[in-house]
N, C-alpha and C positions, 0 to 999 in steps of 0.2 A: 504494498500500497504506500502510497507516494505521501512524505508529509505535508502535510496539510497546510501549512504555511506556505510552500514552495507552490504546493497546488494552483494556491489565492495567489501570488504573484504572478505565476504563468497565466493564470485566468485574466487576469488585469489587465494584459499587455495588447490583448486584440483592439480596445478604444484607442490607446494610442498609435498602433499600426494602420487604424482606420484614418486616425486623424493625418498621421504622416502623407499616407500615399493618397487623400483624400484635398491636400494641402496645393492650393493654384500654386504652379514649379515660379522658379524664380532665376535670373541667370546673376555669373559669376558679374560685381561690378554693380548691381540693382538691390545692393538688399537693404530690406527698408531700416529705418534710422533705428528701430528699438529692434531688439533678438535678444531671445533670453540665450542666455552662459554657457548651459551645460545643456548636453541633449546627442541626440541620433540625427544622421544626417543622410541623404539617399542620391547617388549622383544617378544620372538615366539621359536615356535619349531617345528620347519620344515615348513611344510604350514600353521599353527595353530596359529598365531597372539594371545597372552595370554591380553597386556599387556600394558599402553600406558601414559608415564608420560612427564612431561617437568620440564624447568630445566634453570638458571642462570648460573651453575657449573657442564657443562658436564661429564667429565671425573671424576670430584670425584663424583659427583651422581652414575655414572654408577658402578662404584668400591663400592660406601657405599653399593650399591644394594649387589654384588656379594660378595664382600669380607668374608671373615670366621669373622674376627670382626666386623662384621657386628651387631649392636644393634635393637633393636626392636624399635629404633624411626629413623635410619640409611638405616636399609634392609626392609624396610616398604613393599615390594610386598614380599617379602620372607615370612615375617611375616604374611599377610595376603594368601600366600598357605596357612601354615604350621593351620592358622584356619579351614580351608576348610577342608584339609585333617582331622583334628581332629575332627569337625565340632563343633568346637568354634567359630561360625561365630560373635555373638552378641557383642558388644564391651560394656563395662562396665564404669561409672565415678565416682565407687566407688573402695575401697581396692580390694574387693571379686571380680575376674575376672578381675584383673585390666589387663594390660600389664604384668607388672614385677609379679605378682603373677603366669602367665599363664607360664612364664619364669621357675618360680620352678617346676611344674607339669613336668615330668622327661618325658612322655608322646608327651607333646608340645615343650618341648626342644628339644627333638629330631627330631621330625618333622620339627622346626624350623631352625635346623641347616643341615638337608637332604635337605631341602627348597633353601637353600644357595649354598651349594653343584649342585643343580640341576639347577639355575642358573646361575653359570656359565659356564655350556654348553651348556644355549640356547643363541639362535641366537639374535644379536642385531642390531638394525640400527637405524641411526638417522639423523634430518636436522635440517640444521640453523634455530631461527626465532630469533631476537634479540627482537622485538616491542612485550611488555607483552600483550597486547591485542590478535595482533594475534597468539603469544603461546597458550594462554588460549583457543583462537577458534579452534587454527588448533591440540594441542590435544584431542579436543571434537570430530571435523571432522572427527580424522582416528578414535579412539574409535565407534562412530558409523557405516564411512564403514563398517572395519574390524568385530564390532561383536566383540570384547575385553571381554570375560567373566571376567574380573578382574576390569573393569574400571566400576564404578556407581555412581559416581559423588554427592554420596548422602553426607549432613554434617553431621559431627559429636558431 
């Protein structure tokens, strides 16, 4: 039998999920003056939902993902898109094949820059969630419900 508190928490996520997918999408550069600080966000292209993330600094995190100045540590979804685009999917923990080394490759670097431009045109949705446990569960819930192809929750 599932823990009652956990089951109640999981049941309550559906309302936030509905709020998220029901939100009119916005674009990078068109963020409203007032945004929640903590929550989850969703990147989509038309009706194809691609990636969901969570943060305790929503405006800054979305900017990090999309800004031309984003780096391999801040524009992580764009970096992932570039990995897929170039077939360089496997992360390494040595100098050879590291993120910094990948960015020295002109083909990869160009793909990364293109991915950031592409992300700036994507639809963005977000919903507030201040509790860290619920935030983590909501991120997983949304990723599973929408089948976002760029969320794998693998450890690194």
